[in-house]
N, C-alpha and C positions, 0 to 999 in steps of 0.2 A: 621726745626727750631721749637723750642718750646717756648711757653710763656703762663703762666696760674698761678693760685693761688696754694699755697702749694708746694713750692720748695722742701721741705723735703719729700713730699709724691708723689703727682701726677707727677711732673717733674722728680723726681728721678726714680720712677718706670718705666715711659715711656722711658726715656733715656737708662736705663739698659736693658729693654726688647728689645729695638731697636738694642742694641748691640749684642744680641744673634744670629740673622741671619746675622750680619756683618754690619749693618748700623752705620754710625757715625753721631751723633746728634749735632746740633748747638743750643745752648741755649743763648737767649738774656737776659743778666743779669737784665736789667731794665724792662723786660716784664714779670717777674715772681716775686713772693713774698710769704711770709708765714705770720703767725700770732704769737703772743706771745704764748708760750707753758708752761704748768704746769711743774714744775721741779720735782714733785714727793714728795717734802718735804713741800708743802704748799706755795711755792714761785712761781715766774714766770721767765722764760727765755725770754729776749727780742727777738723779731722776727728777728733782724739782725743777731743774733748768729746762729740759725739753717739754715737760708738762706745762710750765708757765708760758713758754714760747708758743707752743701749739694752741693753747687757749687764747692767747693774745691774737694770733693770726686768724683764728676762727671768729673771734669777736669782731674783728675789723670788717669782715665781709660775709660770713657764712652762718653765724649762729649767735644766739643770745646765751651768755654764760651766767648761771645763777648759782646761789648757794641752796642747799637742800630745803631750808624752811620756806624760801620764797618760791621754790619750784612748784610746790603744791598749791600755792595761792593763785597761780596763773589760770 
């Protein structure tokens, strides 16, 4: 199970690397987060967007995404 800051970086890299040798990672949605990101044009992307996108990408191929109550039932 993973939970830490920077969903789009640390969580994503760890879950993907764990998949290389065949581990299946469980990520607790509320135990990770990210920060607002610069959009490259002088604006800001709200943190909820990269967080949701990163979790969606990971759920597609690398991890099971769960909410905290269901994590402990596994």
